[in-house]
C-alpha positions as CSV (number, residue, x, y, z in Angstrom):
1,M,46.9,-18.3,-4.1
2,S,50.5,-18.7,-5.5
3,T,53.6,-19.7,-3.4
4,L,56.5,-17.4,-3.6
5,S,60.3,-18.4,-2.5
6,L,62.3,-15.8,-1.6
7,R,66.1,-15.2,-0.6
8,I,66.5,-12.2,1.4
9,P,69.7,-11.1,3.8
10,N,68.7,-12.2,7.5
11,S,68.9,-8.7,8.7
12,L,66.3,-7.6,6.4
13,Y,64.2,-11.0,7.5
14,E,64.6,-9.8,11.2
15,K,63.3,-6.4,10.7
16,I,60.3,-7.8,8.7
17,R,59.7,-10.1,11.4
18,Q,59.7,-7.5,14.2
19,L,57.3,-5.2,12.5
20,A,54.9,-7.7,11.4
21,K,54.8,-9.0,15.2
22,Q,54.5,-5.1,16.2
23,E,51.6,-4.8,13.6
24,G,50.2,-8.1,14.9
25,I,50.1,-9.6,11.4
26,S,52.0,-12.8,9.7
27,I,55.1,-12.1,7.9
28,N,53.2,-13.4,4.5
29,Q,50.4,-10.6,5.2
30,F,53.3,-8.3,5.6
31,L,55.1,-9.0,2.5
32,A,51.8,-9.1,0.6
33,S,50.9,-5.9,1.9
34,A,54.3,-4.1,1.2
35,A,54.0,-5.6,-2.4
36,A,50.5,-4.4,-3.0
37,E,51.8,-0.7,-1.8
38,K,54.8,-1.1,-4.1
39,M,52.6,-1.9,-6.9
40,S,49.9,0.8,-6.1
41,A,52.4,3.6,-6.3
42,L,54.1,2.2,-9.6
43,L,50.6,2.0,-11.2
44,T,49.7,5.3,-10.0
45,E,52.9,6.9,-11.6
46,E,51.8,5.2,-14.7
47,Y,48.5,6.4,-14.5
48,I,49.4,9.9,-14.2
49,E,52.0,9.9,-16.9
50,T,49.5,8.8,-19.1
51,R,47.1,11.5,-18.0
52,A,49.7,14.0,-18.4
53,K,50.1,13.0,-22.1
54,R,46.6,13.9,-22.6
55,A,46.8,17.4,-21.1
56,S,45.7,20.7,-22.6
57,L,47.6,24.0,-21.6
58,K,44.8,25.6,-23.6
59,K,42.1,24.0,-21.4
60,F,44.2,24.5,-18.1
61,R,44.6,28.1,-18.9
62,A,40.6,28.4,-19.6
63,V,39.9,26.9,-16.1
64,L,42.6,29.4,-14.8
65,K,40.5,32.3,-16.2
66,K,37.7,31.3,-13.9
67,V,39.1,31.5,-10.6
68,P,38.1,35.0,-9.2
69,D,41.2,37.5,-9.0
70,S,40.4,38.4,-5.4
71,E,42.7,38.5,-2.2
72,P,43.1,35.7,-0.1
73,E,41.0,35.4,3.3
74,E,43.2,36.7,6.2
75,Y,43.5,33.1,7.5
76,D,45.1,31.9,4.0
77,R,47.8,34.6,3.6
78,L,51.6,33.7,3.5
């Protein structure tokens, strides 16, 4: 484990403290979880961008052609 010294505004610290208490976790756990969630979001965006670069409009259209041309079920209509 590593230690991180962090300077944040008192108002932000108080809100973090309150939310951590509500969740029944430590401030440390709260901040580690928040950092992990942010990292996950950024890495997911990077992953999707990488996948999009490999996309093929030709293959996409080929897959769409396999979809049957039929009316939607009654419960699925707009």
